[in-house]
N, C-alpha and C positions, 0 to 999 in steps of 0.2 A: 794943114798942116794933118794930116795922119796918126791917132793914138797910134805911140808902138806895142805891140802887142810877142815881142820879144829881147830878150838881154841878153848876152852873152859873157862871160869872162873865160878869162884864163886863168890856169891854175895858181898860181901864184899872187892874183887878184882875192880866189876863192882862200886860199890861204892867211892871208892878211885879213880879210871879212874875222875869217873865222877862230884867230890869235887877236883880234881887237872885243870880237863879242866874251872870250873864255876870260878876258883881263890878263891876258896873263903879258910881263914886261920885260923874260928875259929868257935866254937860247934858241937854237935853235933849230925848226920847224918843217917839219912833209905832210905835205898831206896824205892822209890815208882812207881808205874805204873797208870796211863788212861787208863781205857778199854769202848772197845766198846763193847759191847751185842747183839746182833737179835734173834728174835725167828723163827721157821720158820717148814717146815716138811721136814725129813728126811727119810733118807729109798735106799735098790738098786734098789729097784721095785714098780711102782704106789703100789700095793697089799701088800704090805709091811711100807708103809710110819706111818711114828710116829712121835708126834711132838718133840722135839724138840729144840735148840738153837747152836747159834758161837757166839765165843769173838773170840776177836782182841786187843792185844797190840797196842795200842794208839803210848803213847808216855812213854819211861822210865825218873824219873827226879828225886831229892835227896830232902831228906825232912827235918828240925829239927827232932829231936826227943822227940816224951814226954816220961816223966817221965816214964810211966806207960813197957816201951818197954824193951826188955830185950837184958844186955848188949849186947850179941854174937849177934846181928842185928845190932849193934848200929858198927860208926867211927869217930872218934875225930880227926875234918879238923888240930889241930892246932899237930898233929902227923904226921902225913902223908902230911900235907899241908904247912909246917912252914911257916909264911910270913917272908919276905925277908929283913933280918937283914939293917936296916939306916945305912948310911957310917956317920964315925967323923967328924967333919971339921973343 
C-alpha cells in the first residue's frame, strides 16, 4: 500500500486539536487566523501586469465564540477535552 503524503482535516477537527494542545477545558471556541496582506503588481509578463494582492496565513489559533457565531462553527471544550477528574483522598 502506498505511503500517505497528505492529510486533510475539517475546521472542527483542527479546532478540537488546538483546544487539546492548549489545555483548555471549558468554554465555546472558534478557529481564528492572523493574516498578512501585501499589495503588488502581478502578471505573467511586464506588459500584462495588474494590481493585486497576496495574502498569507501568519498564525492559526482559537478564540472564545461570541454569541452571534453559528453553532456549526463552535466546539465546546468541556465536551472534547473535559477536565481531569480529581482523585478523592
